[in-house]
C-alpha positions as CSV (number, residue, x, y, z in Angstrom):
1,X,-33.8,52.9,23.5
2,X,-33.5,53.6,27.4
3,X,-31.5,56.5,28.9
4,X,-28.2,54.4,29.3
5,X,-28.4,53.2,26.0
6,X,-28.9,56.6,24.9
7,X,-26.0,58.1,26.6
8,X,-23.6,55.5,25.8
9,X,-24.4,56.0,22.0
10,X,-24.4,59.5,22.2
11,X,-21.0,59.5,24.3
12,X,-19.1,57.0,21.8
13,X,-16.5,58.6,19.3
14,X,-17.9,57.8,15.6
15,X,-14.5,57.6,14.7
16,X,-13.5,55.1,16.9
17,X,-16.3,53.2,16.3
18,X,-15.4,52.9,12.8
19,X,-11.9,52.1,14.0
20,X,-13.4,49.5,15.9
21,X,-15.8,47.9,13.5
22,X,-12.8,48.1,10.8
23,X,-10.4,46.3,13.1
24,X,-13.0,43.4,13.6
25,X,-13.3,42.8,10.2
26,X,-9.4,42.8,9.5
27,X,-9.1,40.3,12.1
28,X,-11.8,37.9,10.6
29,X,-9.9,38.1,7.9
30,X,-6.8,37.0,9.5
31,X,-8.5,34.1,11.4
32,X,-10.3,33.1,7.6
33,X,-6.6,32.8,6.5
34,X,-5.5,30.9,9.6
35,X,-8.4,28.3,9.2
36,X,-7.9,28.4,5.2
37,X,-4.2,27.3,5.8
38,X,-4.2,25.0,8.3
39,X,-6.6,22.9,6.0
40,X,-4.9,23.7,2.8
41,X,-1.7,22.5,4.7
42,X,-2.8,19.6,6.3
43,X,-4.8,18.1,3.3
44,X,-2.6,18.8,0.8
45,X,-1.0,15.9,-1.1
46,X,3.0,15.7,0.0
47,X,3.3,13.8,-3.5
48,X,2.0,16.6,-5.3
49,X,4.0,19.6,-3.5
50,X,7.1,17.5,-4.0
51,X,6.7,17.1,-7.7
52,X,5.7,20.8,-8.2
53,X,8.5,21.6,-5.9
54,X,10.7,19.8,-8.1
55,X,9.4,21.3,-11.3
56,X,10.5,24.7,-9.5
57,X,7.7,25.8,-7.8
58,X,9.0,28.3,-4.6
59,X,5.9,28.2,-2.9
60,X,5.7,24.7,-3.3
61,X,8.9,23.9,-1.8
62,X,8.1,25.8,1.3
63,X,4.9,24.6,1.7
64,X,6.7,21.1,1.6
65,X,9.1,22.5,4.3
66,X,6.7,23.4,6.4
67,X,4.7,19.9,6.5
68,X,8.1,18.6,7.4
69,X,6.9,19.5,11.2
70,X,3.6,19.1,11.4
71,X,3.2,19.8,15.5
72,X,5.0,23.3,14.8
73,X,3.3,24.4,12.2
74,X,-0.6,23.6,13.9
75,X,0.9,25.1,16.7
76,X,1.6,28.3,15.0
77,X,-1.4,28.2,13.2
78,X,-3.5,27.4,16.3
79,X,-1.5,30.1,18.2
80,X,-2.6,33.2,15.5
81,X,-6.0,31.8,15.2
82,X,-7.1,32.2,18.7
83,X,-5.1,35.5,19.4
84,X,-6.8,36.8,16.6
85,X,-10.1,35.3,17.4
86,X,-10.2,36.7,20.9
87,X,-9.2,39.9,20.1
88,X,-11.4,40.1,17.4
89,X,-14.8,39.2,20.0
90,X,-13.2,41.4,22.5
91,X,-13.3,44.5,20.0
92,X,-16.6,43.5,18.9
93,X,-18.3,43.2,22.6
94,X,-16.4,46.6,23.4
95,X,-18.1,48.2,19.8
96,X,-21.5,46.9,20.9
97,X,-21.8,47.5,24.2
98,X,-21.1,51.4,23.5
99,X,-23.9,51.0,21.0
100,X,-26.1,48.9,22.8
101,X,-25.3,49.0,26.5
102,X,-25.6,45.9,28.5
103,X,-27.1,44.1,26.2
104,X,-24.1,44.4,23.7
105,X,-22.7,41.4,25.5
106,X,-25.6,38.9,24.0
107,X,-25.4,40.7,21.1
108,X,-21.7,40.4,20.0
109,X,-22.0,36.8,21.5
110,X,-24.3,36.0,18.7
111,X,-23.0,37.8,15.8
112,X,-19.4,37.0,16.4
113,X,-20.7,33.4,16.5
114,X,-21.7,33.6,13.1
115,X,-19.4,35.6,11.6
116,X,-16.9,33.3,13.3
117,X,-18.8,30.3,11.8
118,X,-19.5,31.0,8.7
119,X,-16.5,33.6,7.2
120,X,-13.8,32.5,9.4
121,X,-14.1,28.9,9.6
122,X,-16.6,27.0,7.5
123,X,-16.0,29.0,4.2
124,X,-12.3,29.4,3.9
125,X,-12.2,25.2,4.7
126,X,-14.3,24.9,2.2
127,X,-12.3,26.4,0.0
128,X,-8.9,25.3,0.9
129,X,-10.3,21.4,0.7
130,X,-11.3,22.0,-2.5
131,X,-8.0,22.9,-4.3
132,X,-5.9,21.9,-1.4
133,X,-2.4,22.4,-3.0
134,X,-3.0,25.7,-4.7
135,X,-4.4,27.0,-1.2
136,X,-1.3,25.9,0.3
137,X,1.3,27.3,-1.9
138,X,-0.6,30.6,-1.6
139,X,-0.4,30.4,2.1
140,X,3.1,29.1,2.3
141,X,5.0,32.2,2.2
142,X,2.9,34.0,5.0
143,X,2.6,30.9,7.1
144,X,6.6,30.1,6.9
145,X,6.8,33.9,8.3
146,X,4.3,33.5,11.1
147,X,6.3,30.2,12.2
148,X,9.1,31.8,12.9
149,X,7.9,34.7,15.2
150,X,5.6,32.4,17.0
151,X,8.5,29.5,17.2
152,X,9.2,30.4,21.3
153,X,5.7,30.7,22.5
154,X,5.0,27.4,20.4
155,X,7.9,25.7,21.8
156,X,7.1,26.5,25.3
157,X,3.1,25.3,24.6
158,X,4.6,22.3,23.2
159,X,7.0,21.3,26.1
160,X,4.1,22.1,28.5
161,X,1.4,19.4,26.5
162,X,3.9,17.0,26.4
163,X,4.7,17.3,29.8
164,X,1.3,17.0,31.2
165,X,0.3,14.2,29.0
166,X,3.2,12.6,30.4
167,X,2.0,13.1,33.7
168,X,-1.1,10.6,32.4
169,X,1.5,8.0,31.0
170,X,0.6,9.3,27.4
171,X,4.0,9.4,25.3
172,X,4.6,11.6,22.3
173,X,7.0,11.3,19.5
174,X,7.0,13.8,17.1
175,X,8.9,12.5,14.7
176,X,6.5,9.1,14.5
177,X,4.2,8.6,11.9
178,X,0.5,7.2,12.3
179,X,0.9,5.1,9.2
180,X,4.0,4.3,7.5
181,X,4.4,5.1,3.7
182,X,3.4,2.0,2.3
183,X,0.4,2.4,4.4
184,X,-0.8,5.8,3.4
185,X,-0.2,4.0,-0.4
186,X,-2.0,1.4,0.2
187,X,-4.9,3.4,1.6
188,X,-5.1,5.9,-1.1
189,X,-5.2,3.2,-3.9
190,X,-8.2,1.4,-2.2
191,X,-9.6,4.4,-1.6
192,X,-9.2,5.7,-5.2
193,X,-10.1,2.1,-6.3
194,X,-13.6,2.1,-4.1
195,X,-14.2,5.8,-5.9
196,X,-13.8,4.5,-9.5
197,X,-10.8,6.2,-10.1
198,X,-8.5,3.3,-10.3
199,X,-9.4,0.5,-12.1
200,X,-9.0,-3.3,-10.6
201,X,-6.0,-4.0,-13.0
202,X,-4.1,-1.2,-12.1
203,X,-5.0,-1.7,-8.1
204,X,-3.6,-5.2,-8.3
205,X,-0.5,-4.1,-10.0
206,X,0.4,-0.9,-7.8
207,X,-0.4,-3.4,-4.4
208,X,1.5,-6.3,-6.0
209,X,4.8,-4.1,-5.9
210,X,4.2,-2.2,-2.7
211,X,3.7,-6.2,-1.4
212,X,6.9,-7.2,-2.5
213,X,8.7,-6.3,0.7
214,X,6.2,-8.0,2.9
215,X,6.0,-11.3,1.4
216,X,8.3,-14.2,0.8
217,X,10.0,-16.6,-1.7
218,X,7.9,-19.7,-0.3
219,X,4.6,-18.0,-0.3
220,X,4.8,-18.0,-4.1
221,X,7.7,-20.6,-5.4
222,X,6.6,-23.6,-7.0
223,X,6.9,-26.6,-4.2
224,X,8.8,-29.2,-5.0
225,X,6.3,-32.0,-5.4
226,X,5.6,-30.1,-8.8
227,X,9.0,-29.5,-10.0
228,X,9.8,-31.3,-13.4
229,X,13.8,-32.6,-13.0
230,X,15.7,-34.9,-15.0
231,X,18.0,-37.9,-13.8
232,X,21.7,-36.4,-15.0
233,X,22.6,-40.3,-14.9
234,X,20.2,-41.0,-17.4
235,X,21.0,-41.6,-21.0
236,X,21.7,-38.7,-23.2
237,X,19.1,-39.4,-25.6
238,X,15.9,-39.6,-22.6
239,X,17.8,-36.4,-21.0
240,X,16.8,-34.9,-24.4
241,X,13.8,-36.3,-25.1
242,X,12.5,-34.9,-21.5
243,X,13.8,-32.0,-22.1
244,X,12.0,-31.3,-25.4
245,X,8.9,-32.3,-24.2
246,X,8.9,-30.1,-20.9
247,X,7.3,-27.2,-21.0
248,X,10.2,-25.5,-19.1
249,X,13.4,-23.7,-20.2
250,X,15.3,-24.7,-17.0
251,X,15.5,-27.7,-15.7
252,X,16.9,-29.0,-12.5
253,X,19.5,-31.9,-12.6
254,X,19.7,-34.4,-9.9
255,X,21.7,-37.7,-9.0
256,X,20.6,-40.6,-6.4
257,X,17.5,-38.6,-4.7
258,X,15.8,-35.8,-5.5
259,X,17.1,-33.7,-2.9
260,X,20.3,-33.9,-4.5
261,X,20.0,-31.1,-7.2
262,X,23.7,-31.0,-8.8
263,X,22.5,-28.5,-11.5
264,X,20.7,-26.9,-13.6
265,X,20.5,-27.5,-17.6
266,X,18.9,-24.6,-19.8
267,X,16.9,-26.3,-23.0
268,X,19.2,-23.8,-25.4
269,X,22.8,-25.1,-23.8
270,X,21.4,-28.8,-24.2
271,X,20.3,-28.4,-27.8
272,X,23.4,-26.5,-28.7
273,X,25.7,-29.0,-27.5
274,X,23.9,-31.8,-29.3
275,X,23.9,-30.1,-32.5
276,X,27.9,-29.4,-32.2
277,X,28.1,-33.1,-31.6
278,X,25.9,-34.5,-34.3
279,X,27.1,-31.5,-37.2
280,X,30.5,-30.3,-36.0
281,X,33.7,-31.0,-38.1
282,X,33.4,-35.0,-36.0
283,X,29.8,-35.2,-35.9
284,X,28.2,-38.4,-35.4
285,X,25.2,-39.7,-34.0
286,X,27.4,-42.3,-32.0
287,X,28.8,-39.0,-30.4
288,X,25.7,-38.2,-28.1
289,X,26.3,-42.0,-26.5
290,X,29.1,-40.4,-24.7
291,X,27.4,-37.0,-23.7
292,X,27.5,-35.8,-20.2
293,X,24.7,-33.3,-19.4
294,X,26.9,-32.1,-16.4
295,X,29.0,-30.5,-19.3
296,X,26.6,-27.9,-19.9
297,X,24.4,-27.5,-16.7
298,X,24.8,-24.6,-14.2
299,X,25.5,-24.5,-10.7
300,X,22.6,-24.7,-8.6
301,X,21.7,-21.5,-6.8
302,X,19.9,-22.0,-3.4
303,X,18.1,-19.1,-1.8
304,X,16.3,-19.2,1.9
305,X,12.5,-19.6,2.0
306,X,12.3,-16.5,4.2
307,X,14.2,-14.4,1.7
308,X,11.4,-11.6,0.4
309,X,10.6,-11.1,-3.0
310,X,12.1,-7.5,-3.1
311,X,15.6,-8.9,-2.2
312,X,15.2,-11.9,-4.7
313,X,13.9,-9.7,-7.3
314,X,17.3,-7.6,-6.6
315,X,19.2,-11.0,-6.6
316,X,17.8,-12.1,-9.7
317,X,19.1,-8.5,-11.2
318,X,22.6,-8.5,-9.8
319,X,23.1,-12.1,-10.9
320,X,21.5,-11.7,-14.3
321,X,19.6,-15.1,-13.5
322,X,16.1,-16.3,-13.8
323,X,15.9,-19.3,-11.6
324,X,16.6,-20.2,-7.9
325,X,16.0,-23.5,-5.4
326,X,14.4,-22.7,-2.4
327,X,15.4,-24.4,0.9
328,X,14.5,-24.4,4.3
329,X,16.5,-23.9,7.7
330,X,17.7,-27.6,7.4
331,X,19.0,-27.2,4.0
332,X,16.1,-29.4,2.5
333,X,14.4,-28.4,-0.7
334,X,11.0,-26.9,-0.8
335,X,10.7,-25.5,-4.1
336,X,12.0,-23.0,-6.7
337,X,11.4,-19.5,-7.5
338,X,11.7,-17.8,-11.0
339,X,11.9,-14.2,-11.9
340,X,8.7,-14.7,-13.9
341,X,6.8,-15.7,-10.5
342,X,7.8,-12.5,-8.7
343,X,6.9,-10.4,-12.0
344,X,3.6,-11.7,-12.1
345,X,3.0,-11.0,-8.3
346,X,2.5,-7.3,-9.6
347,X,1.2,-7.6,-13.3
348,X,-0.5,-11.1,-13.0
349,X,-0.5,-14.5,-14.6
350,X,2.1,-14.0,-17.8
351,X,0.8,-17.0,-19.9
352,X,2.8,-18.3,-23.6
353,X,2.3,-20.8,-25.7
354,X,3.7,-23.6,-23.9
355,X,1.5,-22.5,-20.9
356,X,-1.5,-24.9,-19.7
357,X,-4.6,-23.1,-20.5
358,X,-6.5,-24.6,-17.6
359,X,-5.5,-22.8,-14.2
360,X,-7.3,-24.7,-11.9
361,X,-10.0,-22.5,-11.3
362,X,-13.0,-22.4,-13.7
363,X,-16.7,-20.6,-12.8
364,X,-19.7,-23.1,-12.7
365,X,-23.1,-21.6,-13.9
366,X,-24.5,-21.4,-10.8
367,X,-21.8,-18.8,-10.1
368,X,-19.7,-21.0,-7.9
369,X,-15.9,-21.9,-8.5
370,X,-14.2,-24.9,-8.7
371,X,-10.4,-24.3,-7.4
372,X,-8.0,-27.0,-7.4
373,X,-6.4,-27.1,-3.5
374,X,-3.1,-26.1,-4.5
375,X,-4.3,-22.7,-5.8
376,X,-2.6,-19.7,-4.4
377,X,-4.8,-17.8,-2.4
378,X,-3.4,-14.5,-3.9
379,X,-4.3,-15.7,-7.5
380,X,-7.8,-16.6,-6.3
381,X,-8.4,-13.3,-4.9
382,X,-7.1,-11.5,-8.0
383,X,-9.1,-13.5,-10.4
384,X,-13.0,-13.7,-8.3
385,X,-12.0,-9.8,-6.8
386,X,-12.5,-11.4,-3.4
387,X,-10.7,-10.5,0.5
388,X,-9.8,-13.8,2.0
389,X,-7.3,-13.8,4.1
390,X,-3.5,-14.9,3.2
391,X,-1.8,-14.3,6.3
392,X,-2.4,-18.0,7.9
393,X,-2.0,-20.1,4.1
394,X,-0.3,-19.8,1.0
395,X,-2.8,-21.9,-0.7
396,X,-6.7,-22.3,-0.6
397,X,-6.6,-25.9,1.0
398,X,-4.2,-24.8,3.2
399,X,-7.0,-22.1,4.2
400,X,-9.6,-24.7,4.8
401,X,-7.5,-26.9,6.8
402,X,-6.3,-24.0,9.0
403,X,-9.5,-23.0,9.9
404,X,-11.0,-26.4,9.9
405,X,-8.1,-27.3,12.2
406,X,-8.7,-30.6,10.4
407,X,-7.8,-32.3,7.2
408,X,-11.5,-32.6,5.7
409,X,-12.8,-35.4,4.4
410,X,-15.1,-35.6,0.5
411,X,-17.8,-34.3,0.9
412,X,-17.8,-32.3,4.1
413,X,-18.8,-28.3,3.7
414,X,-17.5,-25.4,5.4
415,X,-18.5,-21.5,5.4
416,X,-15.5,-19.4,6.4
417,X,-15.4,-15.7,5.9
418,X,-18.4,-15.5,3.8
419,X,-17.7,-18.4,1.7
420,X,-18.8,-21.6,1.5
421,X,-16.3,-24.2,0.8
422,X,-17.4,-28.1,-0.3
423,X,-14.4,-30.2,-0.4
424,X,-15.0,-32.3,-4.1
425,X,-11.9,-34.2,-4.2
426,X,-9.1,-35.9,-1.5
427,X,-6.3,-37.9,-2.2
428,X,-4.7,-39.1,1.1
429,X,-3.6,-36.2,3.3
430,X,-4.3,-33.7,0.5
431,X,-7.4,-31.6,-0.5
432,X,-7.2,-31.7,-4.5
433,X,-10.5,-29.7,-5.5
434,X,-13.0,-27.8,-4.3
435,X,-16.4,-25.8,-4.7
436,X,-16.4,-22.4,-3.5
437,X,-19.0,-20.0,-3.6
438,X,-19.5,-16.4,-1.7
439,X,-22.8,-16.7,0.8
440,X,-24.1,-13.8,-0.7
441,X,-24.4,-15.4,-4.1
442,X,-26.5,-18.0,-2.2
443,X,-30.2,-18.5,-2.6
444,X,-31.8,-17.7,0.4
């Protein structure tokens, strides 16, 4: 130790040195509190905090209120954290200068860097990230008071920051959310599924419910070419026979032209009416000859093809109806939509004893899939856990036509989106069957 250092140490008041050291340690504790609080309050799940607040947890309610304005919260915490860190560094430098002279500056820099990094940053943040909700509730009370105290300063800082950003053409909107609520939930579901915490079936149901607002009825409806209809002017026995052979409960009735839907008959109403004619007080088989199916038909309900599935589901519930016919902007029939179609978007395929077993998709021994062209991309993605795009087309045939920019011929092979599509059958302008295989499953 040189003479200057010895003189500095001898002239230093021991009490002052101990008080300064204690102040530095206390400021490091405050710095750790600020760092941990920042991590806890930003990482905490608002959904869990909301549930705790609803259960009566006052601290959770306070934490939830703090996260309503993240800009003010972060500004206050950063202001407090920087104040204590700068003050702690200044006191440590003064203390070590008194102990070691000019070399105290270098020593203070090294020591404070290690102390702040380990004990005031990494350690509290690590603890907070492992238990964010619990840590947020503990920190909520003190941080709420700090936010109120620093509010005027934070407001000035916020104004300076926004003004500076505006000079560079960066518009700031404190109320804007980076992600919409649905996107945040979707991201969380996908993340938990990739980590194995959410099963594929549960993921599909959750995402299906979220996507009802984003999907329209024309994406899930039964196309008009597949609708089973009955001519209302047919003989009663023909109508009854067709109704009994049909796998459907509600059947559209038309007159003159299939586009001219005049009613919808419910199988139960039809059978009840026939039973009354045959087994009533004046019942006779001859009464059926004079039966008019329109007497038991319901008025058809037409909905636009641009209606969202969420709106259509609400409409079904309000009208207490399960069946609607879909028309385009010109009033032309496009298809039909049922309550079951919408529910299947959430829970997956609903089959009963009258549904066909063959759904148009079958897996082959070589790992490929034989798929009907009318199979929807969404159903195929769910069944095979694929990620074929659903934005450009509804059916798998539509996707191939969109990507190929032509109507492929039988035998043509295409590779899109890491899948190999082989056209097996084509009828006129329609692809009726194809073979699909992921490229990753193909032999090198």
